[in-house]
KEKE-3310 file (N, C-alpha, C; in steps of 0.2 Angstrom, whole numbers, plus 5000, padded with zeros to 4 digits):
npx = (5004:5003:5004:4995:4985:4982:4979:4967:4959:4956:4949:4938:4932:4927:4919:4908:4904:4899:4889:4880:4873:4863:4846:4839:4835:4839:4852:4850:4845:4856:4864:4862:4859:4873:4879:4872:4876:4888:4888:4883:4892:4903:4900:4899:4910:4920:4913:4912:4926:4932:4924:4927:4943:4941:4936:4948:4952:4965:4968:4973:4981:4973:4959:4951:4949:4944:4931:4925:4924:4917:4902:4900:4896:4887:4877:4874:4869:4859:4849:4849:4844:4829:4826:4824:4814:4803:4802:4802:4813:4813:4813:4826:4823:4829:4827:4831:4844:4850:4850:4856:4869:4877:4872:4881:4893:4894:4892:4903:4914:4912:4915:4929:4932:4933:4941:4954:4953:4951:4961:4975:4979:4981:4991:5007:5019:5030:5034:5022:5012:5020:5016:5003:5001:5008:4999:4986:4974:4969:4977:4968:4954:4956:4959:4945:4928:4922:4933:4930:4919:4917:4920:4929:4941:4947:4951:4964:4975:4976:4983:4982:4988:4995:5008:5017:5028:5030:5038:5052:5062:5060:5062:5056:5057:5053:5040:5045:5036:5030:5031:5034:5028:5022:5021:5007:5001:4986:4979:4983:4972:4963:4968:4970:4959:4954:4963:4959:4946:4948:4954:4944:4932:4939:4940:4948:4961:4962:4973:4983:4989:5004:5017:5030:5030:5024:5033:5045:5039:5038:5051:5058:5047:5052:5062:5061:5056:5067:5074:5068:5065:5054:5053:5058:5069:5081:5090:5104:5105:5097:5088:5069:5070:5082:5081:5072:5078:5090:5082:5080:5069:5060:5054:5049:5045:5044:5033:5031:5021:5018:5014:5010:4998:4982:4973:4968:4960:4962:4974:4975:4965:4973:4985:4975:4974:4984:4995:5006:5004:4992:4994:5001:4994:4983:4988:4989:4998:5005:5002:5004:5004:5010:5007:5011:5007:5010:5009:5006:5010:5007:4987:4988:4993:5008:5008:5014:5014:5019:5021:5024:5026)
npy = (4995:5009:5028:5032:5023:5025:5041:5039:5030:5036:5045:5038:5034:5047:5050:5042:5045:5054:5056:5047:5054:5058:5057:5042:5037:5048:5046:5033:5036:5044:5034:5025:5034:5035:5022:5021:5030:5030:5018:5019:5029:5019:5014:5025:5030:5020:5023:5037:5042:5037:5040:5054:5051:5052:5061:5068:5074:5075:5066:5065:5058:5065:5064:5054:5053:5066:5064:5054:5057:5068:5062:5054:5063:5069:5063:5056:5067:5072:5062:5059:5071:5069:5058:5064:5070:5064:5054:5061:5066:5062:5064:5055:5040:5029:5017:5020:5024:5015:5006:5015:5015:5003:5007:5018:5015:5008:5016:5028:5017:5017:5029:5032:5022:5029:5039:5033:5028:5037:5050:5047:5051:5065:5066:5074:5069:5059:5054:5053:5045:5034:5029:5029:5019:5009:5008:4997:4999:5006:4996:4983:4991:4992:4979:4973:4970:4981:4987:4976:4982:4988:5001:5006:5002:5009:5019:5014:5017:5019:5020:5034:5044:5042:5035:5036:5034:5044:5046:5039:5042:5048:5045:5039:5040:5028:5035:5034:5028:5018:5002:4990:4973:4957:4944:4946:4933:4928:4940:4944:4940:4951:4963:4961:4959:4971:4978:4970:4974:4986:4987:4982:4992:4999:4993:4986:4971:4956:4955:4942:4932:4930:4921:4921:4937:4938:4934:4942:4955:4952:4949:4964:4968:4966:4968:4983:4984:4980:4990:5004:5011:5019:5017:5017:5014:5004:5001:5000:5005:4996:4995:4991:4984:4980:4973:4962:4955:4950:4939:4932:4936:4935:4952:4964:4978:4986:4989:4997:4996:5006:5008:5013:5012:5014:5003:4990:4993:5008:5010:5005:5015:5028:5024:5025:5038:5044:5051:5042:5031:5025:5024:5012:5002:5002:5000:4996:4990:4980:4962:4953:4950:4953:4954:4960:4957:4966:4965:4981:4991:5003:4999:4996:4993:4989:4988:4979:4981:4970:4973:4968:4965)
npz = (5000:4995:4996:4991:4988:5003:5004:4994:5002:5013:5007:5002:5015:5018:5010:5009:5023:5021:5010:5016:5025:5019:5011:5007:4997:4986:4984:4981:4966:4962:4962:4954:4942:4941:4937:4924:4918:4915:4910:4896:4892:4890:4878:4869:4868:4859:4849:4846:4845:4835:4823:4825:4821:4808:4803:4803:4815:4825:4836:4854:4870:4880:4875:4875:4889:4892:4884:4890:4903:4902:4894:4905:4918:4910:4906:4921:4926:4918:4921:4935:4940:4931:4936:4953:4949:4946:4958:4976:4988:5006:5022:5031:5038:5053:5047:5035:5036:5037:5023:5017:5019:5014:4998:4998:4999:4987:4977:4979:4977:4963:4960:4964:4955:4943:4944:4945:4931:4924:4927:4926:4912:4911:4920:4922:4930:4931:4943:4949:4943:4941:4957:4955:4946:4955:4965:4974:4976:4962:4955:4957:4955:4942:4936:4937:4934:4930:4920:4909:4902:4883:4881:4889:4890:4881:4891:4896:4890:4876:4861:4855:4848:4832:4822:4807:4797:4783:4772:4762:4770:4781:4798:4812:4833:4843:4857:4875:4882:4874:4871:4862:4860:4857:4841:4831:4824:4821:4819:4805:4796:4799:4794:4781:4776:4776:4768:4755:4755:4753:4738:4731:4732:4725:4711:4709:4707:4716:4728:4732:4744:4752:4761:4760:4759:4772:4781:4779:4784:4797:4801:4800:4808:4822:4821:4820:4833:4841:4840:4841:4831:4818:4803:4787:4783:4788:4806:4800:4789:4777:4764:4760:4748:4750:4762:4757:4747:4752:4760:4747:4739:4726:4713:4704:4709:4724:4739:4755:4772:4785:4801:4818:4828:4840:4835:4825:4814:4814:4810:4801:4793:4793:4785:4774:4773:4769:4756:4749:4756:4753:4739:4739:4744:4735:4722:4706:4700:4711:4715:4727:4744:4760:4777:4796:4811:4828:4844:4856:4869:4877:4875:4858:4841:4830:4812:4797:4781:4766:4750:4733:4716)
capx = (5001:5008:5003:4988:4979:4981:4975:4960:4954:4951:4943:4929:4925:4926:4913:4905:4900:4892:4884:4876:4867:4857:4840:4841:4832:4844:4858:4850:4844:4861:4867:4857:4861:4877:4878:4868:4882:4896:4888:4881:4899:4905:4894:4898:4915:4922:4911:4916:4933:4934:4921:4933:4946:4938:4935:4953:4953:4973:4969:4980:4981:4968:4955:4948:4947:4939:4925:4923:4923:4913:4899:4896:4897:4883:4873:4873:4865:4852:4847:4847:4837:4825:4823:4822:4807:4798:4803:4806:4818:4810:4817:4828:4823:4833:4828:4833:4851:4853:4849:4860:4877:4880:4872:4882:4898:4893:4894:4908:4920:4910:4918:4935:4936:4931:4944:4958:4955:4954:4967:4982:4983:4980:4996:5013:5022:5031:5034:5015:5010:5022:5012:4996:5004:5008:4991:4985:4967:4968:4977:4960:4949:4959:4958:4938:4923:4921:4936:4924:4914:4921:4922:4930:4946:4951:4955:4967:4981:4974:4988:4979:4993:4995:5016:5019:5034:5028:5042:5057:5070:5059:5064:5053:5061:5047:5043:5049:5031:5027:5033:5032:5028:5023:5021:5000:5000:4981:4977:4983:4966:4956:4970:4974:4955:4952:4965:4956:4942:4949:4954:4936:4928:4943:4937:4956:4961:4962:4979:4986:4993:5012:5020:5037:5032:5023:5037:5048:5036:5038:5056:5056:5042:5055:5069:5058:5055:5074:5079:5065:5064:5051:5057:5057:5077:5081:5097:5109:5103:5094:5081:5065:5071:5088:5077:5069:5084:5091:5078:5079:5061:5058:5051:5050:5041:5039:5031:5031:5018:5020:5010:5007:4990:4976:4970:4969:4957:4964:4978:4975:4964:4981:4988:4972:4974:4994:4993:5010:5003:4985:4995:5004:4986:4979:4991:4986:5004:5007:4999:5006:5007:5008:5006:5013:5005:5011:5004:5011:5009:4999:4984:4990:4997:5011:5006:5019:5011:5027:5018:5026:5021)
capy = (4997:5018:5035:5034:5021:5030:5045:5036:5027:5042:5050:5034:5034:5054:5054:5038:5046:5064:5053:5042:5054:5058:5055:5035:5039:5053:5039:5026:5040:5046:5029:5024:5037:5035:5017:5023:5037:5025:5010:5025:5032:5015:5012:5029:5031:5020:5026:5045:5041:5033:5046:5060:5051:5048:5070:5070:5075:5071:5063:5066:5055:5067:5064:5047:5054:5070:5064:5049:5060:5072:5057:5052:5070:5073:5057:5054:5074:5070:5055:5061:5075:5065:5055:5067:5073:5058:5052:5066:5063:5062:5062:5049:5040:5023:5010:5021:5025:5006:5005:5021:5014:4999:5011:5026:5011:5006:5023:5029:5014:5019:5036:5033:5018:5032:5044:5031:5026:5044:5055:5046:5054:5073:5069:5074:5069:5051:5052:5053:5042:5027:5027:5026:5013:5005:5008:4991:5002:5008:4990:4979:4993:4990:4972:4974:4968:4987:4986:4972:4987:4990:5008:5010:4999:5015:5022:5010:5018:5016:5024:5039:5047:5038:5034:5033:5037:5047:5045:5032:5046:5052:5042:5041:5037:5029:5037:5027:5024:5012:4994:4984:4968:4950:4943:4942:4930:4928:4946:4946:4941:4955:4967:4958:4958:4978:4979:4968:4978:4993:4988:4980:4998:5004:4990:4983:4966:4956:4953:4936:4933:4928:4919:4924:4946:4940:4933:4948:4960:4950:4949:4970:4971:4961:4974:4989:4982:4979:4995:5008:5016:5019:5019:5011:5013:4999:5004:4999:5009:4994:4998:4986:4982:4976:4966:4958:4951:4947:4934:4928:4937:4941:4956:4970:4983:4981:4995:4994:5003:5005:5012:5010:5016:5010:4997:4989:4998:5016:5010:5009:5021:5032:5022:5027:5044:5042:5047:5037:5023:5023:5021:5004:4999:5005:5001:4991:4986:4976:4957:4949:4955:4950:4959:4958:4963:4967:4971:4989:4991:5001:4995:4997:4988:4989:4984:4979:4978:4971:4974:4966:4962)
capz = (5000:4996:4999:4986:4994:5008:5002:4992:5008:5016:5002:5001:5021:5020:5006:5011:5028:5018:5007:5020:5029:5012:5010:5003:4990:4982:4985:4977:4962:4960:4960:4945:4937:4937:4934:4917:4915:4915:4903:4890:4891:4889:4873:4865:4867:4854:4843:4842:4846:4828:4819:4825:4817:4801:4801:4803:4820:4827:4844:4859:4875:4884:4872:4876:4894:4892:4883:4894:4908:4900:4893:4912:4921:4908:4908:4926:4929:4914:4924:4941:4937:4928:4943:4957:4948:4948:4965:4977:4994:5011:5028:5031:5044:5054:5039:5027:5036:5035:5016:5012:5021:5006:4991:4997:4998:4980:4974:4981:4974:4956:4958:4964:4950:4935:4945:4941:4924:4919:4930:4922:4907:4915:4923:4917:4934:4932:4949:4952:4937:4946:4962:4953:4945:4959:4969:4976:4975:4954:4953:4959:4948:4932:4935:4939:4930:4927:4914:4902:4898:4880:4879:4895:4887:4878:4895:4899:4888:4870:4858:4852:4841:4823:4820:4801:4792:4777:4765:4765:4773:4789:4803:4822:4837:4848:4864:4880:4884:4870:4869:4856:4861:4854:4834:4831:4817:4821:4819:4801:4791:4798:4789:4774:4774:4776:4762:4751:4752:4749:4732:4729:4731:4719:4706:4708:4705:4723:4731:4733:4751:4753:4766:4762:4761:4777:4786:4777:4788:4802:4800:4800:4815:4825:4822:4822:4844:4844:4840:4843:4827:4812:4797:4780:4784:4793:4807:4796:4782:4773:4764:4759:4743:4752:4766:4751:4741:4755:4759:4740:4738:4717:4713:4700:4711:4730:4742:4763:4774:4793:4805:4825:4831:4844:4834:4815:4809:4818:4809:4792:4792:4795:4779:4771:4775:4770:4750:4749:4760:4750:4734:4739:4745:4729:4716:4702:4699:4714:4715:4733:4749:4764:4782:4801:4817:4833:4850:4858:4876:4880:4871:4851:4837:4825:4808:4792:4776:4759:4742:4730:4711)
cpx = (5006:5002:4997:4984:4977:4975:4964:4954:4951:4947:4936:4929:4924:4921:4908:4900:4895:4889:4880:4872:4862:4854:4841:4839:4835:4850:4858:4846:4850:4865:4867:4858:4867:4882:4877:4874:4886:4894:4884:4888:4902:4904:4899:4906:4921:4921:4912:4922:4934:4929:4926:4939:4945:4936:4942:4956:4961:4972:4972:4977:4975:4962:4948:4943:4942:4932:4924:4918:4915:4902:4895:4894:4887:4876:4869:4867:4857:4847:4844:4842:4828:4821:4821:4816:4802:4796:4807:4806:4812:4814:4819:4827:4830:4835:4832:4843:4856:4856:4855:4867:4879:4879:4877:4893:4901:4896:4898:4916:4919:4915:4926:4939:4936:4936:4952:4958:4954:4957:4973:4984:4984:4986:5003:5019:5024:5034:5027:5013:5013:5019:5006:4997:5004:5003:4988:4976:4966:4970:4972:4956:4951:4959:4950:4935:4923:4924:4934:4923:4919:4924:4928:4939:4950:4954:4961:4977:4980:4977:4984:4983:4992:5002:5014:5022:5030:5032:5047:5062:5065:5060:5061:5056:5053:5046:5043:5041:5028:5033:5032:5035:5027:5020:5013:4998:4991:4976:4977:4977:4962:4960:4969:4964:4952:4956:4961:4950:4942:4949:4949:4933:4932:4940:4943:4955:4963:4970:4980:4992:5001:5013:5026:5038:5029:5029:5042:5046:5038:5043:5057:5052:5049:5064:5068:5058:5062:5077:5074:5064:5059:5051:5057:5066:5079:5089:5103:5111:5101:5088:5073:5067:5077:5086:5074:5074:5086:5087:5076:5071:5061:5053:5054:5049:5040:5038:5030:5025:5018:5017:5010:4999:4986:4974:4970:4967:4958:4972:4980:4970:4969:4984:4984:4971:4980:4994:5000:5008:4997:4989:4997:4997:4983:4981:4989:4993:5005:5000:5000:5007:5006:5011:5009:5009:5008:5009:5008:5008:5013:4994:4986:4993:4999:5009:5011:5017:5017:5021:5023:5022:5021)
cpy = (5007:5024:5035:5032:5025:5036:5043:5034:5032:5047:5047:5035:5041:5054:5048:5041:5051:5059:5051:5046:5059:5056:5046:5035:5044:5048:5036:5030:5040:5040:5026:5026:5036:5028:5018:5026:5032:5019:5014:5026:5026:5014:5016:5031:5030:5023:5035:5045:5040:5039:5051:5059:5052:5056:5072:5075:5071:5071:5063:5060:5058:5064:5060:5051:5059:5068:5059:5052:5066:5068:5057:5058:5069:5070:5057:5061:5074:5065:5056:5067:5073:5062:5058:5069:5070:5055:5056:5064:5065:5061:5057:5047:5029:5018:5012:5024:5020:5007:5008:5019:5008:5001:5016:5021:5009:5014:5026:5025:5014:5026:5037:5027:5024:5037:5039:5027:5034:5049:5052:5051:5062:5074:5067:5071:5060:5049:5047:5048:5034:5025:5027:5022:5006:5004:5000:4995:5002:5001:4985:4984:4991:4983:4972:4972:4975:4988:4981:4977:4988:4995:5010:5008:5003:5020:5022:5012:5017:5022:5029:5043:5040:5038:5030:5037:5040:5048:5042:5036:5047:5044:5044:5036:5038:5032:5032:5025:5018:5006:4989:4976:4962:4950:4941:4940:4930:4932:4948:4946:4946:4959:4965:4960:4966:4980:4977:4969:4984:4994:4985:4986:5001:4999:4989:4975:4963:4955:4946:4935:4930:4928:4923:4930:4944:4939:4937:4954:4958:4950:4958:4972:4968:4967:4982:4987:4982:4986:5004:5014:5015:5021:5015:5008:5009:5003:5004:5001:5004:4996:4993:4983:4976:4970:4960:4952:4949:4939:4930:4929:4940:4944:4960:4976:4980:4989:4991:5000:5001:5008:5007:5015:5012:5005:4996:4994:5005:5015:5013:5012:5029:5031:5025:5034:5046:5043:5042:5028:5019:5020:5014:5000:4998:5001:4995:4988:4978:4966:4954:4955:4953:4954:4955:4960:4961:4968:4975:4990:5000:4999:4999:4992:4991:4984:4985:4977:4978:4971:4972:4964:4956)
cpz = (4999:4997:4996:4988:4999:5007:4999:4997:5011:5013:5004:5008:5022:5016:5007:5017:5027:5016:5010:5024:5024:5012:5006:4993:4985:4981:4978:4967:4958:4958:4952:4940:4935:4934:4925:4914:4912:4908:4897:4888:4887:4880:4867:4864:4862:4847:4839:4843:4836:4821:4818:4821:4811:4797:4799:4809:4825:4836:4847:4864:4880:4883:4872:4884:4895:4889:4883:4899:4906:4898:4901:4914:4916:4908:4915:4927:4923:4919:4930:4942:4937:4936:4950:4957:4949:4954:4971:4986:5000:5017:5030:5037:5049:5048:5035:5028:5033:5028:5013:5014:5014:4999:4993:4996:4991:4976:4974:4977:4966:4956:4959:4960:4943:4937:4943:4935:4921:4920:4925:4916:4907:4920:4921:4922:4934:4938:4952:4949:4940:4952:4961:4951:4948:4965:4969:4973:4967:4951:4952:4954:4945:4931:4937:4933:4923:4920:4908:4900:4891:4880:4883:4895:4886:4883:4898:4895:4882:4865:4855:4847:4836:4823:4812:4798:4784:4771:4768:4770:4782:4794:4812:4825:4842:4856:4868:4882:4881:4869:4865:4858:4856:4844:4835:4825:4814:4820:4811:4795:4792:4796:4784:4771:4774:4770:4755:4749:4750:4742:4729:4727:4727:4713:4704:4710:4712:4723:4732:4739:4751:4758:4766:4762:4768:4781:4786:4783:4796:4807:4804:4807:4821:4828:4824:4830:4846:4845:4840:4838:4822:4808:4792:4780:4790:4798:4805:4791:4776:4771:4762:4755:4746:4758:4763:4746:4746:4758:4753:4738:4730:4715:4706:4704:4720:4735:4748:4765:4781:4794:4813:4826:4836:4840:4827:4811:4808:4811:4800:4790:4791:4788:4775:4768:4772:4761:4747:4750:4754:4742:4734:4739:4740:4722:4712:4698:4704:4714:4722:4737:4756:4772:4788:4807:4824:4838:4851:4865:4875:4873:4863:4849:4833:4817:4802:4788:4770:4756:4738:4720:4708)
residu = (MET:ASN:TRP:ILE:ASP:GLY:VAL:LEU:ILE:LEU:ALA:ILE:VAL:GLY:THR:ILE:PHE:TRP:ILE:TRP:ARG:LYS:PRO:VAL:ILE:LEU:ILE:LEU:GLU:SER:LEU:VAL:ALA:LEU:ILE:ILE:GLY:ILE:LEU:LEU:SER:SER:VAL:LEU:LEU:SER:SER:ILE:LEU:ASN:GLN:LEU:MET:ARG:TRP:GLY:TRP:ARG:GLU:ASN:LEU:TYR:THR:PRO:ALA:PHE:ILE:SER:LEU:PHE:LEU:SER:ILE:LEU:ILE:TRP:GLY:VAL:PHE:PHE:VAL:LEU:PHE:SER:SER:LEU:LEU:PRO:ALA:ARG:LYS:PRO:GLY:ILE:LEU:SER:LYS:ILE:LEU:ALA:LEU:PRO:LEU:ALA:VAL:VAL:PHE:VAL:ALA:LEU:LEU:ALA:GLY:LEU:ALA:CYS:LEU:VAL:LEU:PRO:PRO:PHE:ILE:SER:SER:GLN:LYS:LEU:ASN:SER:SER:LEU:ALA:ASN:SER:HIS:CYS:CYS:SER:PHE:ILE:LYS:LYS:SER:LYS:LEU:MET:SER:LEU:PRO:GLY:LEU:LYS:GLU:LEU:GLN:GLY:ARG:ILE:SER:GLU:VAL:TYR:THR:PRO:GLN:ASN:GLU:ASN:GLU:ILE:ILE:ILE:LEU:PRO:ASP:ARG:LEU:THR:ILE:GLY:SER:TYR:GLU:ALA:ALA:LEU:SER:PRO:GLU:LEU:PHE:GLN:LEU:ILE:SER:SER:GLU:ARG:THR:LYS:ALA:GLY:LEU:ALA:PRO:LEU:GLN:TYR:ASN:ASP:ASP:LEU:ALA:ARG:LEU:ALA:GLU:ASN:TYR:GLY:GLU:GLU:ILE:ALA:SER:SER:ARG:ILE:LEU:SER:HIS:LEU:SER:ARG:ASN:GLY:LYS:THR:PRO:ALA:ASP:ARG:ALA:ASN:ALA:GLN:LYS:ILE:LYS:PHE:ASN:TYR:LEU:GLY:GLU:ASN:LEU:ALA:ILE:ALA:GLY:ASP:ILE:PRO:ALA:ALA:HIS:LEU:ALA:LEU:MET:ASN:SER:PRO:ASN:HIS:ARG:ASP:ASN:ILE:LEU:SER:PRO:VAL:PHE:ARG:ARG:VAL:GLY:VAL:ALA:ILE:PHE:GLN:VAL:THR:PRO:SER:GLY:VAL:LEU:ILE:ILE:GLU:GLU:TYR:THR:ASN)
# end
C-alpha cells in the first residue's frame, strides 16, 4: 500500500459518511444515474473516437478521458434530475440510514474507479504516474469487471497518436512509453480483409497473400521492436528492397507500409489517409501482399505491410 491508497481510502471513507447522511432515495437515484452514465459513455466512446478520426481529428492522450468524463457527468446529471422529479426525497429514518450505507459504498467505489481510469492521462509527473501504477486500489479497479466494458478499455492507455513515416527518409524514434510486444499471426486476416475491401471498392484485382512477404514483414517488425525506430530504412541503412533481396524474394516493384495506432482499423485508416501509403494499397501494379501485426503496450498495434508485383 502506498500513499495513493491512503489518500483514496480516506477520501472514500469521508465521502461515504457524507453521502450516508443524505436521504436513501437520493443516493439510489444518484447511483442508478451514475451507472447509466458509465454504461452509456462506455458504449458511445469508441464510436465517437472513430468518428472523430474519420473527420481528421488528431486525437491525443487526453481525448478518450475528456470524452468519457464529459459523457458520464452529462448522462449522470440528466438521469439524476429526471429521477429526482419522479421520486421526491423524504426525511431519512433509521431504516433509510441502514439501507443508505451499502448504496453509498457502491456509489463511492464507482467514483473512485472512474478517477483511477480518467486521471492518469492528465498527470505529467513521472513519480505520480508511478505511484498510481503501484496503487493496490487502482490495480484492483483496473482488473475488475468494470474494465470489461468495451469503451472503458480505451482509458487503459489506448495509443491515441498515429505513427507512420510519410516517406523513405523519415525516421520516427518511438517514445519511451511505447513497447512493441509479441507478433500476433492470428490478427493478420483482419488487416488483409481491410486491404482487400479497399481494392474491391476501387475496382482493382484482389491481392494474393504471400507467406514469404509475411515473414519479411514479421522479421522487420522484430527489428523495429529492438531498435525502437519506425522507418523504412533499417538501423544498418538497408531499404525494404535490400531486406527483400536478403530473403531471396523475387520482385520488380516493392512497396512497404508501416503504422502504429490504437487498433487495426485506426492504423489502416491512417495509411489510407496518407497518399504514399494509399498508393501502395491501391496500386494496380502489385499482385501479392504479406502483413505482420505486433501488439504494442499500452493498448495498440504495429502493422507492417509488404507489397510486390
